[in-house]
py3Dmol code that shows the C-alpha trace and the ligand (Angstrom):
import py3Dmol

protein = """\
ATOM      1  CA  MET A   1     -25.372 136.397 -28.212  1.00  0.00           C
ATOM      2  CA  ALA A   2     -22.596 138.362 -26.722  1.00  0.00           C
ATOM      3  CA  ASP A   3     -21.001 138.591 -30.174  1.00  0.00           C
ATOM      4  CA  ASP A   4     -20.719 142.130 -31.049  1.00  0.00           C
ATOM      5  CA  VAL A   5     -20.893 141.557 -34.772  1.00  0.00           C
ATOM      6  CA  VAL A   6     -24.471 140.916 -35.073  1.00  0.00           C
ATOM      7  CA  GLU A   7     -25.943 142.372 -31.845  1.00  0.00           C
ATOM      8  CA  PRO A   8     -27.976 145.481 -32.783  1.00  0.00           C
ATOM      9  CA  THR A   9     -26.855 148.557 -30.658  1.00  0.00           C
ATOM     10  CA  GLU A  10     -29.654 149.667 -28.698  1.00  0.00           C
ATOM     11  CA  HIS A  11     -32.013 146.562 -29.043  1.00  0.00           C
ATOM     12  CA  GLU A  12     -32.237 143.024 -27.593  1.00  0.00           C
ATOM     13  CA  PRO A  13     -30.945 140.503 -29.858  1.00  0.00           C
ATOM     14  CA  GLU A  14     -33.489 139.615 -32.522  1.00  0.00           C
ATOM     15  CA  ALA A  15     -35.976 136.996 -31.936  1.00  0.00           C
ATOM     16  CA  PRO A  16     -35.878 137.123 -28.229  1.00  0.00           C
ATOM     17  CA  PRO A  17     -37.887 134.803 -26.061  1.00  0.00           C
ATOM     18  CA  PRO A  18     -41.332 136.283 -25.729  1.00  0.00           C
ATOM     19  CA  LEU A  19     -41.325 138.939 -23.135  1.00  0.00           C
ATOM     20  CA  ASP A  20     -43.094 138.812 -19.965  1.00  0.00           C
ATOM     21  CA  PRO A  21     -46.371 141.056 -20.356  1.00  0.00           C
ATOM     22  CA  GLU A  22     -45.191 143.375 -17.556  1.00  0.00           C
ATOM     23  CA  VAL A  23     -41.973 143.856 -19.101  1.00  0.00           C
ATOM     24  CA  ARG A  24     -43.521 144.368 -22.565  1.00  0.00           C
ATOM     25  CA  ALA A  25     -45.802 147.015 -21.050  1.00  0.00           C
ATOM     26  CA  ARG A  26     -42.867 148.751 -19.542  1.00  0.00           C
ATOM     27  CA  ARG A  27     -40.871 148.716 -22.385  1.00  0.00           C
ATOM     28  CA  GLN A  28     -43.956 150.161 -24.487  1.00  0.00           C
ATOM     29  CA  ALA A  29     -44.366 152.968 -21.731  1.00  0.00           C
ATOM     30  CA  ALA A  30     -40.776 153.960 -22.146  1.00  0.00           C
ATOM     31  CA  MET A  31     -40.619 153.892 -25.694  1.00  0.00           C
ATOM     32  CA  ARG A  32     -43.424 156.619 -25.714  1.00  0.00           C
ATOM     33  CA  HIS A  33     -40.662 158.867 -24.143  1.00  0.00           C
ATOM     34  CA  VAL A  34     -38.283 158.147 -27.083  1.00  0.00           C
ATOM     35  CA  ARG A  35     -38.082 160.651 -30.094  1.00  0.00           C
ATOM     36  CA  ARG A  36     -38.340 158.970 -33.445  1.00  0.00           C
ATOM     37  CA  LEU A  37     -36.884 159.923 -36.593  1.00  0.00           C
ATOM     38  CA  GLY A  38     -38.311 162.979 -38.250  1.00  0.00           C
ATOM     39  CA  ASP A  39     -37.942 164.836 -34.786  1.00  0.00           C
ATOM     40  CA  PRO A  40     -35.673 167.771 -35.605  1.00  0.00           C
ATOM     41  CA  ILE A  41     -33.847 167.439 -32.106  1.00  0.00           C
ATOM     42  CA  LEU A  42     -32.328 163.954 -33.515  1.00  0.00           C
ATOM     43  CA  LYS A  43     -30.528 166.182 -36.205  1.00  0.00           C
ATOM     44  CA  THR A  44     -29.208 168.884 -33.928  1.00  0.00           C
ATOM     45  CA  LYS A  45     -25.874 169.171 -32.390  1.00  0.00           C
ATOM     46  CA  ALA A  46     -26.507 169.008 -28.612  1.00  0.00           C
ATOM     47  CA  ARG A  47     -25.326 171.538 -26.207  1.00  0.00           C
ATOM     48  CA  PRO A  48     -22.205 171.006 -23.614  1.00  0.00           C
ATOM     49  CA  VAL A  49     -23.310 170.507 -20.090  1.00  0.00           C
ATOM     50  CA  GLU A  50     -22.060 173.500 -17.979  1.00  0.00           C
ATOM     51  CA  ARG A  51     -23.592 172.995 -14.627  1.00  0.00           C
ATOM     52  CA  PHE A  52     -23.167 169.405 -12.747  1.00  0.00           C
ATOM     53  CA  ASP A  53     -26.223 169.818 -10.416  1.00  0.00           C
ATOM     54  CA  ASP A  54     -29.128 167.776  -9.040  1.00  0.00           C
ATOM     55  CA  GLU A  55     -31.035 168.864 -12.219  1.00  0.00           C
ATOM     56  CA  LEU A  56     -28.358 166.974 -14.173  1.00  0.00           C
ATOM     57  CA  ARG A  57     -28.181 163.985 -11.981  1.00  0.00           C
ATOM     58  CA  GLU A  58     -32.060 163.598 -12.124  1.00  0.00           C
ATOM     59  CA  GLU A  59     -31.683 163.746 -15.900  1.00  0.00           C
ATOM     60  CA  VAL A  60     -29.153 160.908 -15.945  1.00  0.00           C
ATOM     61  CA  ALA A  61     -31.363 158.745 -13.443  1.00  0.00           C
ATOM     62  CA  ARG A  62     -34.294 159.292 -15.765  1.00  0.00           C
ATOM     63  CA  MET A  63     -32.385 158.394 -18.804  1.00  0.00           C
ATOM     64  CA  ALA A  64     -31.104 155.267 -17.075  1.00  0.00           C
ATOM     65  CA  ALA A  65     -34.507 154.258 -16.070  1.00  0.00           C
ATOM     66  CA  LEU A  66     -35.855 154.790 -19.665  1.00  0.00           C
ATOM     67  CA  MET A  67     -33.047 152.827 -21.121  1.00  0.00           C
ATOM     68  CA  HIS A  68     -33.468 149.955 -18.769  1.00  0.00           C
ATOM     69  CA  ASP A  69     -37.234 149.845 -19.270  1.00  0.00           C
ATOM     70  CA  ALA A  70     -36.755 149.965 -23.067  1.00  0.00           C
ATOM     71  CA  LEU A  71     -34.432 147.141 -22.989  1.00  0.00           C
ATOM     72  CA  GLY A  72     -31.725 149.339 -24.561  1.00  0.00           C
ATOM     73  CA  ILE A  73     -28.055 149.066 -24.135  1.00  0.00           C
ATOM     74  CA  GLY A  74     -27.487 152.994 -24.858  1.00  0.00           C
ATOM     75  CA  LEU A  75     -29.345 156.129 -24.789  1.00  0.00           C
ATOM     76  CA  ALA A  76     -28.414 159.819 -25.577  1.00  0.00           C
ATOM     77  CA  ALA A  77     -30.211 162.883 -24.147  1.00  0.00           C
ATOM     78  CA  PRO A  78     -31.408 164.180 -27.610  1.00  0.00           C
ATOM     79  CA  GLN A  79     -33.418 160.893 -27.997  1.00  0.00           C
ATOM     80  CA  VAL A  80     -35.450 161.890 -24.935  1.00  0.00           C
ATOM     81  CA  GLY A  81     -35.743 165.445 -26.281  1.00  0.00           C
ATOM     82  CA  ILE A  82     -33.069 167.151 -24.300  1.00  0.00           C
ATOM     83  CA  SER A  83     -30.360 169.051 -25.826  1.00  0.00           C
ATOM     84  CA  HIS A  84     -27.540 168.093 -23.658  1.00  0.00           C
ATOM     85  CA  ARG A  85     -24.125 166.270 -24.276  1.00  0.00           C
ATOM     86  CA  VAL A  86     -25.125 163.300 -22.140  1.00  0.00           C
ATOM     87  CA  LEU A  87     -25.319 159.499 -22.788  1.00  0.00           C
ATOM     88  CA  VAL A  88     -25.922 156.471 -20.744  1.00  0.00           C
ATOM     89  CA  TYR A  89     -25.076 152.867 -21.682  1.00  0.00           C
ATOM     90  CA  ARG A  90     -24.632 149.338 -20.143  1.00  0.00           C
ATOM     91  CA  VAL A  91     -23.238 146.671 -22.366  1.00  0.00           C
ATOM     92  CA  GLU A  92     -23.467 143.806 -19.726  1.00  0.00           C
ATOM     93  CA  PRO A  93     -27.003 143.254 -18.422  1.00  0.00           C
ATOM     94  CA  ASP A  94     -25.891 143.074 -14.816  1.00  0.00           C
ATOM     95  CA  SER A  95     -23.128 145.914 -14.797  1.00  0.00           C
ATOM     96  CA  PRO A  96     -24.046 149.360 -13.565  1.00  0.00           C
ATOM     97  CA  ILE A  97     -25.204 151.960 -16.137  1.00  0.00           C
ATOM     98  CA  VAL A  98     -22.395 154.355 -16.947  1.00  0.00           C
ATOM     99  CA  ALA A  99     -23.298 158.079 -17.747  1.00  0.00           C
ATOM    100  CA  LEU A 100     -20.831 159.965 -20.021  1.00  0.00           C
ATOM    101  CA  VAL A 101     -21.092 163.822 -19.850  1.00  0.00           C
ATOM    102  CA  ASN A 102     -19.588 165.993 -22.557  1.00  0.00           C
ATOM    103  CA  PRO A 103     -17.753 162.878 -24.100  1.00  0.00           C
ATOM    104  CA  ALA A 104     -14.961 163.392 -26.548  1.00  0.00           C
ATOM    105  CA  VAL A 105     -13.252 160.655 -28.567  1.00  0.00           C
ATOM    106  CA  GLU A 106      -9.619 161.206 -28.094  1.00  0.00           C
ATOM    107  CA  TRP A 107      -8.240 158.534 -29.974  1.00  0.00           C
ATOM    108  CA  SER A 108     -10.007 155.783 -32.283  1.00  0.00           C
ATOM    109  CA  SER A 109      -8.196 152.755 -33.786  1.00  0.00           C
ATOM    110  CA  ARG A 110      -7.396 152.460 -37.388  1.00  0.00           C
ATOM    111  CA  ASP A 111      -8.852 149.066 -37.351  1.00  0.00           C
ATOM    112  CA  GLU A 112     -12.536 149.319 -38.252  1.00  0.00           C
ATOM    113  CA  GLU A 113     -15.416 146.632 -38.111  1.00  0.00           C
ATOM    114  CA  ILE A 114     -18.799 146.420 -39.878  1.00  0.00           C
ATOM    115  CA  ALA A 115     -21.837 145.241 -37.592  1.00  0.00           C
ATOM    116  CA  GLU A 116     -25.399 145.694 -37.494  1.00  0.00           C
ATOM    117  CA  GLU A 117     -27.045 148.273 -35.267  1.00  0.00           C
ATOM    118  CA  GLY A 118     -30.523 149.137 -34.245  1.00  0.00           C
ATOM    119  CA  CYS A 119     -31.630 152.400 -32.754  1.00  0.00           C
ATOM    120  CA  LEU A 120     -34.327 153.089 -30.201  1.00  0.00           C
ATOM    121  CA  SER A 121     -35.371 155.983 -32.276  1.00  0.00           C
ATOM    122  CA  LEU A 122     -35.678 153.801 -35.348  1.00  0.00           C
ATOM    123  CA  PRO A 123     -37.728 150.862 -34.228  1.00  0.00           C
ATOM    124  CA  LEU A 124     -37.497 147.728 -36.489  1.00  0.00           C
ATOM    125  CA  ILE A 125     -34.653 148.978 -38.373  1.00  0.00           C
ATOM    126  CA  HIS A 126     -31.275 147.503 -38.470  1.00  0.00           C
ATOM    127  CA  VAL A 127     -28.502 148.662 -40.643  1.00  0.00           C
ATOM    128  CA  GLU A 128     -24.762 147.798 -40.956  1.00  0.00           C
ATOM    129  CA  VAL A 129     -22.416 150.477 -39.717  1.00  0.00           C
ATOM    130  CA  GLU A 130     -18.469 150.613 -40.054  1.00  0.00           C
ATOM    131  CA  ARG A 131     -16.785 151.985 -36.913  1.00  0.00           C
ATOM    132  CA  PRO A 132     -13.311 151.938 -35.399  1.00  0.00           C
ATOM    133  CA  VAL A 133     -13.137 148.740 -33.158  1.00  0.00           C
ATOM    134  CA  ALA A 134     -11.650 150.597 -30.222  1.00  0.00           C
ATOM    135  CA  VAL A 135     -11.727 154.059 -28.691  1.00  0.00           C
ATOM    136  CA  LEU A 136     -10.361 156.354 -26.005  1.00  0.00           C
ATOM    137  CA  VAL A 137     -13.071 158.409 -24.674  1.00  0.00           C
ATOM    138  CA  ARG A 138     -12.661 161.492 -22.102  1.00  0.00           C
ATOM    139  CA  ALA A 139     -15.695 162.472 -20.274  1.00  0.00           C
ATOM    140  CA  ARG A 140     -17.219 163.596 -17.060  1.00  0.00           C
ATOM    141  CA  ASP A 141     -19.718 161.513 -14.906  1.00  0.00           C
ATOM    142  CA  GLU A 142     -22.993 163.292 -13.535  1.00  0.00           C
ATOM    143  CA  HIS A 143     -20.999 164.524 -10.530  1.00  0.00           C
ATOM    144  CA  GLY A 144     -18.397 166.200 -12.735  1.00  0.00           C
ATOM    145  CA  ASP A 145     -15.565 163.792 -11.927  1.00  0.00           C
ATOM    146  CA  GLU A 146     -13.208 163.024 -15.037  1.00  0.00           C
ATOM    147  CA  LEU A 147     -13.723 159.767 -16.507  1.00  0.00           C
ATOM    148  CA  VAL A 148     -11.270 157.998 -19.245  1.00  0.00           C
ATOM    149  CA  ILE A 149     -12.812 155.185 -20.915  1.00  0.00           C
ATOM    150  CA  GLU A 150     -10.962 152.541 -23.143  1.00  0.00           C
ATOM    151  CA  ALA A 151     -13.345 150.558 -24.825  1.00  0.00           C
ATOM    152  CA  THR A 152     -13.495 147.899 -27.553  1.00  0.00           C
ATOM    153  CA  GLY A 153     -16.208 145.742 -29.474  1.00  0.00           C
ATOM    154  CA  LEU A 154     -19.583 146.255 -28.332  1.00  0.00           C
ATOM    155  CA  GLU A 155     -18.696 148.885 -25.585  1.00  0.00           C
ATOM    156  CA  ALA A 156     -16.698 150.979 -28.171  1.00  0.00           C
ATOM    157  CA  ARG A 157     -19.648 150.760 -30.752  1.00  0.00           C
ATOM    158  CA  VAL A 158     -22.372 151.761 -28.324  1.00  0.00           C
ATOM    159  CA  ILE A 159     -20.244 154.701 -27.110  1.00  0.00           C
ATOM    160  CA  GLN A 160     -19.675 155.906 -30.869  1.00  0.00           C
ATOM    161  CA  HIS A 161     -23.454 155.334 -31.594  1.00  0.00           C
ATOM    162  CA  GLU A 162     -24.460 157.510 -28.687  1.00  0.00           C
ATOM    163  CA  ILE A 163     -21.859 160.367 -29.380  1.00  0.00           C
ATOM    164  CA  ASP A 164     -23.317 160.385 -32.941  1.00  0.00           C
ATOM    165  CA  HIS A 165     -26.651 161.183 -31.451  1.00  0.00           C
ATOM    166  CA  LEU A 166     -24.968 164.147 -29.550  1.00  0.00           C
ATOM    167  CA  ASP A 167     -23.948 165.461 -32.997  1.00  0.00           C
ATOM    168  CA  GLY A 168     -27.174 164.957 -34.734  1.00  0.00           C
ATOM    169  CA  VAL A 169     -26.002 161.828 -36.546  1.00  0.00           C
ATOM    170  CA  LEU A 170     -28.073 158.587 -36.964  1.00  0.00           C
ATOM    171  CA  ILE A 171     -27.005 155.182 -38.280  1.00  0.00           C
ATOM    172  CA  LEU A 172     -29.018 156.052 -41.544  1.00  0.00           C
ATOM    173  CA  ASP A 173     -25.948 158.453 -42.010  1.00  0.00           C
ATOM    174  CA  ARG A 174     -23.460 156.021 -41.545  1.00  0.00           C
ATOM    175  CA  THR A 175     -24.736 153.078 -43.786  1.00  0.00           C
ATOM    176  CA  THR A 176     -24.777 152.350 -47.289  1.00  0.00           C
ATOM    177  CA  ARG A 177     -27.263 154.074 -49.747  1.00  0.00           C
ATOM    178  CA  GLU A 178     -28.851 150.902 -50.597  1.00  0.00           C
ATOM    179  CA  GLN A 179     -29.497 149.924 -46.917  1.00  0.00           C
ATOM    180  CA  ARG A 180     -30.535 153.497 -46.162  1.00  0.00           C
ATOM    181  CA  LYS A 181     -33.050 153.162 -48.971  1.00  0.00           C
ATOM    182  CA  ALA A 182     -34.219 149.803 -47.777  1.00  0.00           C
ATOM    183  CA  ALA A 183     -34.760 151.179 -44.116  1.00  0.00           C
ATOM    184  CA  MET A 184     -36.839 154.008 -45.275  1.00  0.00           C
ATOM    185  CA  ARG A 185     -39.053 151.856 -47.289  1.00  0.00           C
ATOM    186  CA  ALA A 186     -39.417 149.510 -44.390  1.00  0.00           C
ATOM    187  CA  LEU A 187     -40.162 152.570 -42.025  1.00  0.00           C
ATOM    188  CA  ARG A 188     -42.812 153.908 -44.604  1.00  0.00           C
ATOM    189  CA  GLU A 189     -44.457 150.458 -44.879  1.00  0.00           C
ATOM    190  CA  ALA A 190     -44.488 150.077 -41.039  1.00  0.00           C
ATOM    191  CA  GLU A 191     -46.177 153.455 -40.816  1.00  0.00           C
ATOM    192  CA  GLN A 192     -48.727 152.520 -43.333  1.00  0.00           C
ATOM    193  CA  SER A 193     -49.575 149.495 -41.815  1.00  0.00           C
ATOM    194  CA  ALA A 194     -49.934 151.247 -38.369  1.00  0.00           C
ATOM    195  CA  ALA A 195     -52.029 153.840 -40.020  1.00  0.00           C
ATOM    196  CA  SER A 196     -54.421 151.512 -41.642  1.00  0.00           C
ATOM    197  CA  ALA A 197     -54.741 149.470 -38.382  1.00  0.00           C
ATOM    198  CA  ALA A 198     -55.680 152.305 -36.309  1.00  0.00           C
TER     199      ALA A 198
END
"""
ligand_1 = """\
1
ZN
Zn -29.540 155.401 -31.264
"""
view = py3Dmol.view(width=600, height=400)
view.addModel(protein, "pdb")
view.setStyle({"model": 0}, {"cartoon": {"style": "trace"}})
view.addModel(ligand_1, "xyz")
view.setStyle({"model": 1}, {"stick": {}})
view.zoomTo()
view.show()
């Protein structure tokens, strides 16, 4: 399952073993804080961070906790309603969560790859997105120290997905027209069945 070709970006792999009820409840609680498609902040370019203070560090800690509880592997500040150029990610379950503040892609490989991605803001939707296989990203951490990240594979994909969020770009904007239409149809059907169940 470490294969990044099929791993949806912000979700656990599909058809995971049934979640422990406590884990599921925590995930549902976290998901209530995540903005969904239709929220204008998801289509807005986020503002650069200017102050590396305790408030920023609290914001990063809160995002990291939400991402962890939501079982995501990446989360961008606009997804939790904050217009800041901040993202967190963790590709390996046991590695520390990395925060990137004001990230900028300095270089991306000419080599691109298509893989399926999901998004915490678009639950149940998976679409194929083509992206460069490798990127070099310059950013700061939550303390203001400079970071240079050379990433490939899933890590490169997650970082690019989250930077897209900072620019108001969603995976629906990056996929084919056919897949976008199918995804929108699935979202409408999910909303309708949720409404009729309520
Ligand atoms: Zn996303």
